[in-house]
N, CA, C and O atoms as a CHARMM CRD file, in Angstrom:
* protein
*
  352
    1    1 MET  N     25.03800  95.55500 104.62500 PROA 1      0.00000
    2    1 MET  CA    23.88600  96.59400 103.68300 PROA 1      0.00000
    3    1 MET  C     22.44000  96.09100 103.64800 PROA 1      0.00000
    4    1 MET  O     21.39200  96.73100 103.56800 PROA 1      0.00000
    5    2 HSD  N     22.66900  94.75100 103.73100 PROA 2      0.00000
    6    2 HSD  CA    21.36500  94.15900 103.42400 PROA 2      0.00000
    7    2 HSD  C     20.57200  93.55500 104.48400 PROA 2      0.00000
    8    2 HSD  O     19.37900  93.28500 104.34400 PROA 2      0.00000
    9    3 LEU  N     21.26500  93.33800 105.58400 PROA 3      0.00000
   10    3 LEU  CA    20.86600  93.31900 106.97500 PROA 3      0.00000
   11    3 LEU  C     20.38100  94.12900 107.81000 PROA 3      0.00000
   12    3 LEU  O     19.65100  93.80200 108.74500 PROA 3      0.00000
   13    4 ARG  N     20.78000  95.36500 107.51800 PROA 4      0.00000
   14    4 ARG  CA    20.25400  96.59300 108.01000 PROA 4      0.00000
   15    4 ARG  C     19.00600  96.75900 107.09800 PROA 4      0.00000
   16    4 ARG  O     18.02900  96.72300 107.84500 PROA 4      0.00000
   17    5 SER  N     18.56700  96.94500 105.65800 PROA 5      0.00000
   18    5 SER  CA    17.30000  97.17100 105.29700 PROA 5      0.00000
   19    5 SER  C     16.11900  96.16600 106.28700 PROA 5      0.00000
   20    5 SER  O     15.18700  96.57100 106.98200 PROA 5      0.00000
   21    6 LEU  N     16.56100  94.80700 106.04300 PROA 6      0.00000
   22    6 LEU  CA    15.97200  93.64600 106.75700 PROA 6      0.00000
   23    6 LEU  C     15.72600  94.19300 107.98900 PROA 6      0.00000
   24    6 LEU  O     14.52400  94.07900 108.22700 PROA 6      0.00000
   25    7 SER  N     16.39400  94.80900 109.00300 PROA 7      0.00000
   26    7 SER  CA    16.38500  94.97200 110.17900 PROA 7      0.00000
   27    7 SER  C     15.33500  96.37800 109.88200 PROA 7      0.00000
   28    7 SER  O     14.23800  96.23100 110.42100 PROA 7      0.00000
   29    8 THR  N     15.46300  97.43400 109.27300 PROA 8      0.00000
   30    8 THR  CA    14.41000  98.18400 109.42500 PROA 8      0.00000
   31    8 THR  C     13.27400  97.93200 109.27100 PROA 8      0.00000
   32    8 THR  O     12.38800  98.23600 110.07100 PROA 8      0.00000
   33    9 GLU  N     13.05900  97.12600 107.85000 PROA 9      0.00000
   34    9 GLU  CA    12.05100  96.54200 107.53000 PROA 9      0.00000
   35    9 GLU  C     11.25500  95.85300 108.67100 PROA 9      0.00000
   36    9 GLU  O     10.06100  96.11700 108.81700 PROA 9      0.00000
   37   10 TYR  N     11.95300  94.89600 109.55400 PROA 10     0.00000
   38   10 TYR  CA    11.47200  93.88900 110.72600 PROA 10     0.00000
   39   10 TYR  C     10.67000  94.96400 111.70000 PROA 10     0.00000
   40   10 TYR  O      9.49600  94.91800 112.06700 PROA 10     0.00000
   41   11 SER  N     11.58900  95.84600 111.96500 PROA 11     0.00000
   42   11 SER  CA    10.94100  96.91300 112.91300 PROA 11     0.00000
   43   11 SER  C      9.67500  97.62600 112.74000 PROA 11     0.00000
   44   11 SER  O      8.89000  97.93600 113.63600 PROA 11     0.00000
   45   12 GLY  N      9.56100  97.86400 111.41800 PROA 12     0.00000
   46   12 GLY  CA     8.38900  98.68400 111.08000 PROA 12     0.00000
   47   12 GLY  C      8.79000 100.05500 111.07200 PROA 12     0.00000
   48   12 GLY  O      8.04300 101.01100 110.86200 PROA 12     0.00000
   49   13 GLN  N     10.16600 100.09900 111.34300 PROA 13     0.00000
   50   13 GLN  CA    10.35900 101.92800 111.66400 PROA 13     0.00000
   51   13 GLN  C     11.66200 102.09000 110.68200 PROA 13     0.00000
   52   13 GLN  O     12.69200 101.42700 110.80400 PROA 13     0.00000
   53   14 SER  N     11.37000 103.33900 109.44700 PROA 14     0.00000
   54   14 SER  CA    12.49700 103.84600 108.63400 PROA 14     0.00000
   55   14 SER  C     13.15500 104.52100 109.29700 PROA 14     0.00000
   56   14 SER  O     12.73500 105.11700 110.28900 PROA 14     0.00000
   57   15 GLU  N     14.65900 104.56800 108.74700 PROA 15     0.00000
   58   15 GLU  CA    15.73200 105.70800 109.58000 PROA 15     0.00000
   59   15 GLU  C     14.78900 107.29500 108.92900 PROA 15     0.00000
   60   15 GLU  O     13.98400 107.28700 107.99800 PROA 15     0.00000
   61   16 ASN  N     15.14600 108.33700 109.62800 PROA 16     0.00000
   62   16 ASN  CA    14.48800 109.42700 109.44600 PROA 16     0.00000
   63   16 ASN  C     16.01100 110.41900 109.36800 PROA 16     0.00000
   64   16 ASN  O     17.01200 109.89900 109.86200 PROA 16     0.00000
   65   17 GLN  N     16.15500 111.95100 108.69000 PROA 17     0.00000
   66   17 GLN  CA    17.35200 112.64200 108.91500 PROA 17     0.00000
   67   17 GLN  C     16.63400 113.99700 109.14800 PROA 17     0.00000
   68   17 GLN  O     15.81300 114.43200 108.34000 PROA 17     0.00000
   69   18 TYR  N     16.93300 114.55500 110.13400 PROA 18     0.00000
   70   18 TYR  CA    16.30500 115.92900 110.19200 PROA 18     0.00000
   71   18 TYR  C     17.56300 116.87400 110.16700 PROA 18     0.00000
   72   18 TYR  O     18.73900 116.51000 110.18500 PROA 18     0.00000
   73   19 LYS  N     17.15300 117.96400 110.12900 PROA 19     0.00000
   74   19 LYS  CA    17.77600 119.25200 109.99600 PROA 19     0.00000
   75   19 LYS  C     17.56500 120.33400 111.04000 PROA 19     0.00000
   76   19 LYS  O     16.35400 120.51300 111.16500 PROA 19     0.00000
   77   20 PHE  N     18.27800 121.13700 111.84900 PROA 20     0.00000
   78   20 PHE  CA    17.76300 121.92500 112.72300 PROA 20     0.00000
   79   20 PHE  C     18.69500 123.48400 112.84500 PROA 20     0.00000
   80   20 PHE  O     19.90900 123.48300 113.04900 PROA 20     0.00000
   81   21 ASN  N     17.98300 124.59000 112.70200 PROA 21     0.00000
   82   21 ASN  CA    18.89700 125.79800 112.62200 PROA 21     0.00000
   83   21 ASN  C     18.85600 125.94100 114.46400 PROA 21     0.00000
   84   21 ASN  O     17.73300 125.89900 114.96600 PROA 21     0.00000
   85   22 VAL  N     19.73400 126.05900 115.14800 PROA 22     0.00000
   86   22 VAL  CA    19.76100 126.12300 116.41500 PROA 22     0.00000
   87   22 VAL  C     20.64600 127.59000 116.95300 PROA 22     0.00000
   88   22 VAL  O     21.85100 127.60500 116.70500 PROA 22     0.00000
   89   23 LYS  N     20.10700 128.64900 117.59200 PROA 23     0.00000
   90   23 LYS  CA    20.91900 129.35900 117.88600 PROA 23     0.00000
   91   23 LYS  C     22.05600 128.95700 119.01100 PROA 23     0.00000
   92   23 LYS  O     21.65500 128.69800 120.14600 PROA 23     0.00000
   93   24 MET  N     23.60900 128.89500 118.68900 PROA 24     0.00000
   94   24 MET  CA    24.64600 128.66100 119.32700 PROA 24     0.00000
   95   24 MET  C     25.45600 129.46700 119.58300 PROA 24     0.00000
   96   24 MET  O     26.28500 129.40500 118.67600 PROA 24     0.00000
   97   25 THR  N     25.84300 130.49200 120.55100 PROA 25     0.00000
   98   25 THR  CA    26.67200 131.33900 120.39400 PROA 25     0.00000
   99   25 THR  C     28.36500 131.26800 121.31600 PROA 25     0.00000
  100   25 THR  O     29.28400 132.08400 121.38500 PROA 25     0.00000
  101   26 CYS  N     28.16300 129.82800 121.93600 PROA 26     0.00000
  102   26 CYS  CA    29.68900 129.38500 122.11800 PROA 26     0.00000
  103   26 CYS  C     29.64700 127.84400 121.96700 PROA 26     0.00000
  104   26 CYS  O     28.82500 127.19200 121.32400 PROA 26     0.00000
  105   27 SER  N     30.67900 127.40400 122.67800 PROA 27     0.00000
  106   27 SER  CA    30.95600 125.80500 123.01600 PROA 27     0.00000
  107   27 SER  C     29.95000 125.29900 124.25800 PROA 27     0.00000
  108   27 SER  O     29.57600 124.12700 124.31300 PROA 27     0.00000
  109   28 GLY  N     29.70500 125.91500 124.86600 PROA 28     0.00000
  110   28 GLY  CA    28.84800 125.63900 126.17300 PROA 28     0.00000
  111   28 GLY  C     27.57700 125.43500 125.22400 PROA 28     0.00000
  112   28 GLY  O     26.88600 124.44600 125.47000 PROA 28     0.00000
  113   29 CYS  N     27.32500 125.98200 124.52700 PROA 29     0.00000
  114   29 CYS  CA    25.91100 126.01200 123.94200 PROA 29     0.00000
  115   29 CYS  C     25.87100 124.67400 122.92000 PROA 29     0.00000
  116   29 CYS  O     24.80400 124.06600 122.82900 PROA 29     0.00000
  117   30 SER  N     26.84700 124.29700 122.28200 PROA 30     0.00000
  118   30 SER  CA    27.03900 123.16200 121.27400 PROA 30     0.00000
  119   30 SER  C     27.23900 121.91000 121.95800 PROA 30     0.00000
  120   30 SER  O     26.95800 120.84700 121.40400 PROA 30     0.00000
  121   31 ASN  N     27.92800 121.99300 123.68100 PROA 31     0.00000
  122   31 ASN  CA    28.02400 121.11800 124.36500 PROA 31     0.00000
  123   31 ASN  C     26.78200 120.40500 124.74700 PROA 31     0.00000
  124   31 ASN  O     26.59200 119.19600 124.61300 PROA 31     0.00000
  125   32 ALA  N     25.82200 121.41700 125.31600 PROA 32     0.00000
  126   32 ALA  CA    24.85800 120.74500 125.72200 PROA 32     0.00000
  127   32 ALA  C     23.84700 120.25000 124.65500 PROA 32     0.00000
  128   32 ALA  O     22.77700 119.74900 125.00100 PROA 32     0.00000
  129   33 ILE  N     24.06000 120.34000 123.85800 PROA 33     0.00000
  130   33 ILE  CA    23.16200 119.65300 122.53300 PROA 33     0.00000
  131   33 ILE  C     23.88900 118.57000 122.52400 PROA 33     0.00000
  132   33 ILE  O     23.26600 117.62500 123.00700 PROA 33     0.00000
  133   34 ASN  N     25.18600 118.24600 122.10000 PROA 34     0.00000
  134   34 ASN  CA    25.93200 117.03900 122.28500 PROA 34     0.00000
  135   34 ASN  C     25.37400 116.18300 123.19800 PROA 34     0.00000
  136   34 ASN  O     24.70500 115.22500 122.81100 PROA 34     0.00000
  137   35 ARG  N     25.60700 116.45500 124.63800 PROA 35     0.00000
  138   35 ARG  CA    25.04100 115.93600 125.68100 PROA 35     0.00000
  139   35 ARG  C     23.58100 115.06000 125.63200 PROA 35     0.00000
  140   35 ARG  O     23.38700 113.86500 125.85600 PROA 35     0.00000
  141   36 VAL  N     22.75900 115.99900 125.30000 PROA 36     0.00000
  142   36 VAL  CA    21.35800 115.41600 125.07600 PROA 36     0.00000
  143   36 VAL  C     21.20700 114.16400 124.25500 PROA 36     0.00000
  144   36 VAL  O     20.65900 113.10400 124.55700 PROA 36     0.00000
  145   37 LEU  N     22.02700 114.65000 122.77100 PROA 37     0.00000
  146   37 LEU  CA    21.91000 113.72700 121.75900 PROA 37     0.00000
  147   37 LEU  C     22.77200 112.52300 122.05800 PROA 37     0.00000
  148   37 LEU  O     22.41300 111.42200 121.64200 PROA 37     0.00000
  149   38 THR  N     24.03400 112.67900 122.84500 PROA 38     0.00000
  150   38 THR  CA    24.87200 111.53700 123.25200 PROA 38     0.00000
  151   38 THR  C     23.93200 110.40200 124.13400 PROA 38     0.00000
  152   38 THR  O     23.84100 109.20800 123.85000 PROA 38     0.00000
  153   39 LYS  N     23.38700 110.96400 125.06200 PROA 39     0.00000
  154   39 LYS  CA    22.49500 110.36300 125.96800 PROA 39     0.00000
  155   39 LYS  C     21.38800 109.32300 125.09300 PROA 39     0.00000
  156   39 LYS  O     21.13700 108.14000 125.32300 PROA 39     0.00000
  157   40 ALA  N     20.76900 110.33200 123.88300 PROA 40     0.00000
  158   40 ALA  CA    19.54900 109.69400 123.35900 PROA 40     0.00000
  159   40 ALA  C     20.19000 108.66400 122.20900 PROA 40     0.00000
  160   40 ALA  O     19.45900 107.89800 121.58100 PROA 40     0.00000
  161   41 LYS  N     21.63200 108.72700 122.00300 PROA 41     0.00000
  162   41 LYS  CA    21.89300 107.78500 120.96500 PROA 41     0.00000
  163   41 LYS  C     22.31900 106.75600 121.90000 PROA 41     0.00000
  164   41 LYS  O     22.42800 105.62800 121.41900 PROA 41     0.00000
  165   42 ASP  N     22.56300 106.89400 123.04400 PROA 42     0.00000
  166   42 ASP  CA    23.54000 105.69900 123.78300 PROA 42     0.00000
  167   42 ASP  C     22.19700 104.97000 124.26300 PROA 42     0.00000
  168   42 ASP  O     22.39000 103.83200 124.69300 PROA 42     0.00000
  169   43 ASP  N     20.75300 105.45900 124.27000 PROA 43     0.00000
  170   43 ASP  CA    19.66000 104.64000 124.68100 PROA 43     0.00000
  171   43 ASP  C     18.89900 103.97300 123.80900 PROA 43     0.00000
  172   43 ASP  O     17.83000 104.57600 123.70600 PROA 43     0.00000
  173   44 PRO  N     18.93000 102.85500 123.01200 PROA 44     0.00000
  174   44 PRO  CA    18.57200 102.38300 121.90700 PROA 44     0.00000
  175   44 PRO  C     17.01900 102.51500 121.94900 PROA 44     0.00000
  176   44 PRO  O     16.50100 102.32700 120.84800 PROA 44     0.00000
  177   45 SER  N     16.35500 102.73100 122.73400 PROA 45     0.00000
  178   45 SER  CA    14.81300 102.98400 122.69900 PROA 45     0.00000
  179   45 SER  C     14.74600 104.64600 122.29500 PROA 45     0.00000
  180   45 SER  O     13.84900 105.00000 121.53000 PROA 45     0.00000
  181   46 ALA  N     15.63100 105.57300 122.77800 PROA 46     0.00000
  182   46 ALA  CA    15.30800 106.51200 121.88500 PROA 46     0.00000
  183   46 ALA  C     15.37000 106.85600 120.69300 PROA 46     0.00000
  184   46 ALA  O     14.95900 107.99700 120.48300 PROA 46     0.00000
  185   47 GLY  N     15.85900 106.09500 119.52200 PROA 47     0.00000
  186   47 GLY  CA    16.02900 106.04900 118.03300 PROA 47     0.00000
  187   47 GLY  C     17.03400 106.99400 117.60700 PROA 47     0.00000
  188   47 GLY  O     16.91100 107.39100 116.44900 PROA 47     0.00000
  189   48 VAL  N     18.07400 107.47900 118.33400 PROA 48     0.00000
  190   48 VAL  CA    19.01700 108.41800 117.60400 PROA 48     0.00000
  191   48 VAL  C     20.26400 107.83800 117.37300 PROA 48     0.00000
  192   48 VAL  O     21.09800 107.62900 118.25400 PROA 48     0.00000
  193   49 SER  N     20.43900 107.48300 115.76300 PROA 49     0.00000
  194   49 SER  CA    21.64700 106.80100 115.50100 PROA 49     0.00000
  195   49 SER  C     22.83400 107.20800 115.33000 PROA 49     0.00000
  196   49 SER  O     23.88800 106.59100 115.48700 PROA 49     0.00000
  197   50 ASP  N     22.61100 108.52000 114.92400 PROA 50     0.00000
  198   50 ASP  CA    23.80800 109.31800 114.88800 PROA 50     0.00000
  199   50 ASP  C     23.37500 110.58700 114.58500 PROA 50     0.00000
  200   50 ASP  O     22.31200 110.79100 113.99900 PROA 50     0.00000
  201   51 PHE  N     24.35400 111.71500 115.05300 PROA 51     0.00000
  202   51 PHE  CA    24.02800 113.31000 114.82800 PROA 51     0.00000
  203   51 PHE  C     25.15400 113.75900 114.62000 PROA 51     0.00000
  204   51 PHE  O     26.05700 112.92400 114.69100 PROA 51     0.00000
  205   52 THR  N     25.44900 114.83000 114.37600 PROA 52     0.00000
  206   52 THR  CA    26.29800 116.04200 114.26400 PROA 52     0.00000
  207   52 THR  C     25.49500 117.45800 114.52800 PROA 52     0.00000
  208   52 THR  O     24.33300 117.78400 114.28700 PROA 52     0.00000
  209   53 VAL  N     26.64900 118.18900 115.15100 PROA 53     0.00000
  210   53 VAL  CA    26.41400 119.59800 115.84200 PROA 53     0.00000
  211   53 VAL  C     27.80100 120.27500 115.47500 PROA 53     0.00000
  212   53 VAL  O     28.95400 120.07200 115.85700 PROA 53     0.00000
  213   54 LYS  N     27.09200 121.35900 114.37900 PROA 54     0.00000
  214   54 LYS  CA    28.01300 122.40400 113.84200 PROA 54     0.00000
  215   54 LYS  C     27.59100 123.66900 114.56800 PROA 54     0.00000
  216   54 LYS  O     26.44800 124.07700 114.36100 PROA 54     0.00000
  217   55 LEU  N     28.39500 124.34100 115.40600 PROA 55     0.00000
  218   55 LEU  CA    28.55900 125.62000 116.09200 PROA 55     0.00000
  219   55 LEU  C     28.54800 126.67800 115.11000 PROA 55     0.00000
  220   55 LEU  O     27.72700 127.58400 114.96600 PROA 55     0.00000
  221   56 ASP  N     29.99800 126.31400 114.20900 PROA 56     0.00000
  222   56 ASP  CA    30.00100 127.73800 113.35600 PROA 56     0.00000
  223   56 ASP  C     29.07900 128.03200 112.21500 PROA 56     0.00000
  224   56 ASP  O     28.97300 129.06100 111.54700 PROA 56     0.00000
  225   57 GLU  N     28.33000 126.70500 112.12900 PROA 57     0.00000
  226   57 GLU  CA    26.95300 126.88400 111.00100 PROA 57     0.00000
  227   57 GLU  C     25.65700 126.82800 111.74400 PROA 57     0.00000
  228   57 GLU  O     24.71100 126.97200 110.96900 PROA 57     0.00000
  229   58 GLN  N     25.31000 126.67000 112.96200 PROA 58     0.00000
  230   58 GLN  CA    24.39900 126.68000 113.96100 PROA 58     0.00000
  231   58 GLN  C     23.27200 125.46000 113.40300 PROA 58     0.00000
  232   58 GLN  O     22.05400 125.44500 113.22600 PROA 58     0.00000
  233   59 GLU  N     24.10800 124.71600 113.27700 PROA 59     0.00000
  234   59 GLU  CA    23.51800 123.47400 112.88300 PROA 59     0.00000
  235   59 GLU  C     23.61700 122.12200 113.37500 PROA 59     0.00000
  236   59 GLU  O     24.67800 121.52700 113.56500 PROA 59     0.00000
  237   60 VAL  N     22.31100 121.61000 113.59600 PROA 60     0.00000
  238   60 VAL  CA    22.19400 120.12900 113.60200 PROA 60     0.00000
  239   60 VAL  C     21.42100 119.00900 113.18900 PROA 60     0.00000
  240   60 VAL  O     20.19600 118.92600 113.28900 PROA 60     0.00000
  241   61 THR  N     22.31800 118.00700 112.64200 PROA 61     0.00000
  242   61 THR  CA    21.43300 117.33300 111.99900 PROA 61     0.00000
  243   61 THR  C     21.17500 115.70300 112.86000 PROA 61     0.00000
  244   61 THR  O     22.20600 115.28700 113.38800 PROA 61     0.00000
  245   62 VAL  N     20.14900 114.95900 112.99800 PROA 62     0.00000
  246   62 VAL  CA    20.03600 113.66200 113.33500 PROA 62     0.00000
  247   62 VAL  C     19.53800 112.90000 112.46200 PROA 62     0.00000
  248   62 VAL  O     18.89600 113.05500 111.42300 PROA 62     0.00000
  249   63 LYS  N     20.03600 111.83500 113.19500 PROA 63     0.00000
  250   63 LYS  CA    19.50000 110.47700 111.99200 PROA 63     0.00000
  251   63 LYS  C     18.91700 109.34200 112.82100 PROA 63     0.00000
  252   63 LYS  O     19.57100 109.05700 113.82500 PROA 63     0.00000
  253   64 GLY  N     17.90900 108.70500 112.61200 PROA 64     0.00000
  254   64 GLY  CA    17.44300 107.85400 113.47700 PROA 64     0.00000
  255   64 GLY  C     15.96700 107.31900 113.16400 PROA 64     0.00000
  256   64 GLY  O     15.25000 107.89500 112.34500 PROA 64     0.00000
  257   65 THR  N     15.61800 106.34700 113.76300 PROA 65     0.00000
  258   65 THR  CA    13.82300 105.91700 113.76300 PROA 65     0.00000
  259   65 THR  C     13.15600 107.03000 114.90300 PROA 65     0.00000
  260   65 THR  O     12.08100 106.55400 115.27100 PROA 65     0.00000
  261   66 ALA  N     13.39900 108.22700 115.52700 PROA 66     0.00000
  262   66 ALA  CA    12.80200 108.93400 116.66800 PROA 66     0.00000
  263   66 ALA  C     11.97800 110.26400 115.52800 PROA 66     0.00000
  264   66 ALA  O     12.41800 110.81000 114.51700 PROA 66     0.00000
  265   67 SER  N     10.79600 110.40100 116.17600 PROA 67     0.00000
  266   67 SER  CA    10.22200 111.29500 115.84700 PROA 67     0.00000
  267   67 SER  C     10.59800 112.78900 115.12900 PROA 67     0.00000
  268   67 SER  O     11.17800 113.38300 116.03800 PROA 67     0.00000
  269   68 TYR  N     10.56400 113.51900 114.17600 PROA 68     0.00000
  270   68 TYR  CA    10.81300 115.03700 114.12900 PROA 68     0.00000
  271   68 TYR  C     10.45300 115.67400 115.70600 PROA 68     0.00000
  272   68 TYR  O     11.28800 116.36700 116.28700 PROA 68     0.00000
  273   69 ASP  N      8.92100 115.30700 116.40600 PROA 69     0.00000
  274   69 ASP  CA     8.96700 116.15200 117.58500 PROA 69     0.00000
  275   69 ASP  C      9.77800 115.54800 118.48600 PROA 69     0.00000
  276   69 ASP  O     10.36600 116.39300 119.16100 PROA 69     0.00000
  277   70 ASP  N     10.07400 114.34600 118.79600 PROA 70     0.00000
  278   70 ASP  CA    10.74800 114.03800 119.78100 PROA 70     0.00000
  279   70 ASP  C     11.88700 114.27400 119.85300 PROA 70     0.00000
  280   70 ASP  O     12.34200 114.25700 120.99700 PROA 70     0.00000
  281   71 VAL  N     12.89700 114.61000 118.65800 PROA 71     0.00000
  282   71 VAL  CA    14.11300 115.13600 118.15700 PROA 71     0.00000
  283   71 VAL  C     13.87200 116.60900 118.84200 PROA 71     0.00000
  284   71 VAL  O     14.39100 116.84900 119.93200 PROA 71     0.00000
  285   72 TYR  N     13.15700 117.47900 118.24100 PROA 72     0.00000
  286   72 TYR  CA    13.25600 118.94300 118.49400 PROA 72     0.00000
  287   72 TYR  C     12.91700 118.81000 120.15300 PROA 72     0.00000
  288   72 TYR  O     13.76500 119.43500 120.78900 PROA 72     0.00000
  289   73 ALA  N     11.88200 118.14800 121.04200 PROA 73     0.00000
  290   73 ALA  CA    12.17300 118.31400 122.53300 PROA 73     0.00000
  291   73 ALA  C     13.40600 118.17300 122.84700 PROA 73     0.00000
  292   73 ALA  O     13.94500 119.18500 123.29500 PROA 73     0.00000
  293   74 ARG  N     14.06300 117.19300 122.75400 PROA 74     0.00000
  294   74 ARG  CA    15.49400 117.10300 122.99400 PROA 74     0.00000
  295   74 ARG  C     16.44600 118.08200 122.60500 PROA 74     0.00000
  296   74 ARG  O     17.47200 118.15400 123.28100 PROA 74     0.00000
  297   75 ILE  N     16.35600 118.54200 122.02500 PROA 75     0.00000
  298   75 ILE  CA    16.75500 119.85100 121.68200 PROA 75     0.00000
  299   75 ILE  C     16.48900 120.70700 122.63500 PROA 75     0.00000
  300   75 ILE  O     17.14700 120.87600 123.66200 PROA 75     0.00000
  301   76 ALA  N     15.38400 121.33400 122.26000 PROA 76     0.00000
  302   76 ALA  CA    14.65200 122.42100 122.89200 PROA 76     0.00000
  303   76 ALA  C     14.76200 122.44800 124.45000 PROA 76     0.00000
  304   76 ALA  O     14.51900 123.44300 125.13200 PROA 76     0.00000
  305   77 LYS  N     15.16400 121.21700 124.93300 PROA 77     0.00000
  306   77 LYS  CA    15.14800 120.83400 126.55200 PROA 77     0.00000
  307   77 LYS  C     16.39000 121.42300 126.81700 PROA 77     0.00000
  308   77 LYS  O     16.50400 121.88200 127.95400 PROA 77     0.00000
  309   78 THR  N     17.40900 121.53600 126.02000 PROA 78     0.00000
  310   78 THR  CA    18.79200 122.46200 126.66900 PROA 78     0.00000
  311   78 THR  C     18.60200 123.91100 126.64100 PROA 78     0.00000
  312   78 THR  O     19.53500 124.65200 126.95100 PROA 78     0.00000
  313   79 GLY  N     17.31000 124.42800 126.24500 PROA 79     0.00000
  314   79 GLY  CA    17.40900 125.77000 126.57500 PROA 79     0.00000
  315   79 GLY  C     17.87000 126.68800 125.35200 PROA 79     0.00000
  316   79 GLY  O     18.31200 127.82000 125.54700 PROA 79     0.00000
  317   80 LYS  N     17.73900 126.13400 124.08800 PROA 80     0.00000
  318   80 LYS  CA    18.48200 126.67100 123.17300 PROA 80     0.00000
  319   80 LYS  C     17.24600 127.05200 122.04000 PROA 80     0.00000
  320   80 LYS  O     16.37900 126.21300 121.79600 PROA 80     0.00000
  321   81 GLN  N     17.24800 128.17900 121.48000 PROA 81     0.00000
  322   81 GLN  CA    16.41600 128.69400 120.57000 PROA 81     0.00000
  323   81 GLN  C     16.69600 127.80900 119.25100 PROA 81     0.00000
  324   81 GLN  O     17.73200 127.96100 118.60300 PROA 81     0.00000
  325   82 ILE  N     15.64800 126.82300 118.88000 PROA 82     0.00000
  326   82 ILE  CA    15.59400 126.39500 117.51800 PROA 82     0.00000
  327   82 ILE  C     14.90200 127.16800 116.70500 PROA 82     0.00000
  328   82 ILE  O     13.68300 127.31900 116.78300 PROA 82     0.00000
  329   83 ILE  N     15.72500 127.76700 115.78200 PROA 83     0.00000
  330   83 ILE  CA    14.91800 129.06700 114.59700 PROA 83     0.00000
  331   83 ILE  C     14.08900 128.14500 113.44500 PROA 83     0.00000
  332   83 ILE  O     13.00200 128.56500 113.04700 PROA 83     0.00000
  333   84 SER  N     14.49600 127.20400 113.05900 PROA 84     0.00000
  334   84 SER  CA    13.84000 126.19700 112.11200 PROA 84     0.00000
  335   84 SER  C     14.30800 124.42200 112.42200 PROA 84     0.00000
  336   84 SER  O     15.29800 123.98800 113.01100 PROA 84     0.00000
  337   85 GLY  N     13.22300 123.71900 111.80200 PROA 85     0.00000
  338   85 GLY  CA    13.83800 122.32800 111.40300 PROA 85     0.00000
  339   85 GLY  C     13.09100 121.68100 110.35000 PROA 85     0.00000
  340   85 GLY  O     11.87900 121.86600 110.24300 PROA 85     0.00000
  341   86 GLU  N     13.90300 120.74700 109.36800 PROA 86     0.00000
  342   86 GLU  CA    13.32800 119.89600 108.40500 PROA 86     0.00000
  343   86 GLU  C     13.35100 118.82200 108.48000 PROA 86     0.00000
  344   86 GLU  O     13.98200 118.48000 109.47900 PROA 86     0.00000
  345   87 THR  N     12.95800 117.98400 107.89700 PROA 87     0.00000
  346   87 THR  CA    13.13600 116.84700 107.49300 PROA 87     0.00000
  347   87 THR  C     13.82600 116.75600 105.67600 PROA 87     0.00000
  348   87 THR  O     13.47600 117.25500 104.60700 PROA 87     0.00000
  349   88 LEU  N     14.92400 115.85700 106.10900 PROA 88     0.00000
  350   88 LEU  CA    15.66400 115.54600 104.70400 PROA 88     0.00000
  351   88 LEU  C     15.48400 114.53800 104.36100 PROA 88     0.00000
  352   88 LEU  O     15.98000 114.14700 103.30400 PROA 88     0.00000
């Protein structure tokens, strides 16, 4: 835990958490969001460290150093309607 805080301090970027209300009508919708966020998580420069997609709650949460606008754009790229979003 101590190393993580040192690493975050060193990089100059703090980890953020965002929550989005996204219109998802089926598992295909949630899978599309899973795909773009998995791709971002697998790319260290993208700044996504973790995420959850809850189809039944129409909710996507994302943690990482990525900006709100970047995460919003990644989700929007799927063509799914983002009803709202907030920083937690």
